[in-house]
C-alpha positions in Angstrom: 2.8 -5.9 9.8 -0.6 -7.7 10.0 -4.0 -6.7 11.0 -7.0 -8.3 12.0 -9.6 -9.0 10.2 -12.6 -7.3 10.6 -14.0 -7.0 7.2 -15.5 -9.7 4.8 -13.6 -9.5 1.4 -16.2 -10.3 -1.2 -14.3 -8.9 -4.9 -10.3 -9.8 -5.2 -8.1 -8.5 -8.0 -4.8 -10.5 -8.4 -2.2 -8.6 -10.2 1.2 -10.3 -12.4 4.3 -7.7 -12.5 6.9 -9.6 -14.4 10.5 -7.2 -15.1 12.5 -8.0 -18.1 16.1 -8.2 -15.3 16.5 -9.0 -11.7 17.7 -5.7 -11.2 14.2 -3.5 -12.3 13.0 -6.4 -9.6 14.7 -5.8 -6.6 15.1 -1.5 -7.7 10.3 -1.9 -7.6 10.8 -4.1 -3.9 13.1 -1.2 -2.0 11.0 1.6 -3.8 7.4 0.4 -4.2 6.5 2.3 -1.0 8.5 5.3 -1.3 8.0 6.2 -4.8 4.1 4.5 -5.9 1.6 2.6 -3.1 2.5 5.8 -0.1 1.0 6.2 2.8 -1.2 9.3 1.5 -2.1 6.5 -1.5 -3.2 3.6 0.9 -5.5 6.0 3.0 -7.4 7.1 -0.2 -7.6 3.1 -0.7 -8.8 2.3 2.6 -11.5 4.8 2.7 -12.8 3.6 -0.6 -12.6 0.5 0.3 -9.5 -1.4 -0.3 -10.0 -3.7 2.9 -6.4 -5.9 2.0 -3.5 -6.1 -0.5 0.0 -8.0 -0.6 3.3 -8.2 -2.3 5.7 -10.8 -2.6 8.3 -12.2 -4.5 7.7 -14.7 -6.6 10.9 -17.5 -6.0 9.3 -20.9 -8.2 9.8 -20.1 -11.2 12.5 -18.9 -13.6 11.6 -14.8 -14.2 11.4 -11.8 -12.4 7.7 -11.6 -10.9 6.0 -9.8 -7.8 2.9 -11.2 -7.3 0.1 -8.3 -5.5 -3.1 -9.1 -4.5 -6.1 -6.7 -3.2 -8.8 -7.4 -1.9 -12.3 -5.1 -1.5 -15.6 -5.3 0.5 -17.1 -5.3 -2.7 -17.6 -3.9 -6.5 -18.4 -0.9 -5.4 -15.7 -0.8 -3.7 -12.7 -2.6 -6.1 -14.5 0.2 -8.9 -13.7 3.1 -6.6 -9.7 2.0 -6.6 -9.1 1.2 -9.9 -9.9 5.3 -10.7 -7.8 6.1 -7.5 -4.7 3.7 -9.3 -5.6 4.7 -12.6 -4.9 8.6 -11.9 -3.0 8.4 -9.5 0.1 5.2 -9.1 -0.2 3.6 -12.4 1.2 6.8 -14.2 4.5 7.0 -11.0 5.0 3.3 -11.4 4.8 4.1 -15.7 7.0 6.7 -15.0 9.2 4.2 -12.5 9.4 1.1 -14.2 7.8 -0.6 -17.2 6.4 -4.2 -16.1 4.5 -6.2 -18.1 0.8 -6.8 -16.6 -1.5 -9.7 -16.0 -5.1 -9.2 -13.2 -7.2 -12.3 -12.4 -10.6 -10.7 -10.9 -12.4 -12.5 -9.1 -15.6 -12.5 -6.3 -14.7 -14.6 -3.1 -16.9 -18.3 -2.7 -14.4 -20.1 -0.8 -12.5 -19.0 2.2 -10.9 -20.7 5.1 -9.4 -19.3 8.2 -7.1 -21.4 10.5 
């Protein structure tokens, strides 16, 4: 469900997750909310300053990739959320999956919305 934007987004992280097989990718998509990104975790992240997150399956490459964009109120919110992710999400994620991950972090300097 898409909610209207009520907070400014200043800090973001774009994560790429590459999976070894299509089966592993499809399993991640089917179960990641149930096993890793639960409603309780999302509530904690929201309270810590996460404004929005979007997950997408990449279809224009010859690989098995998901992108996940996280948008935060500010750098402090990002750091607070990273603590939660490191303690509560990564151990679960790595117990079930073994994706290769890359992160790109940045400060938003241009944001066009139609």
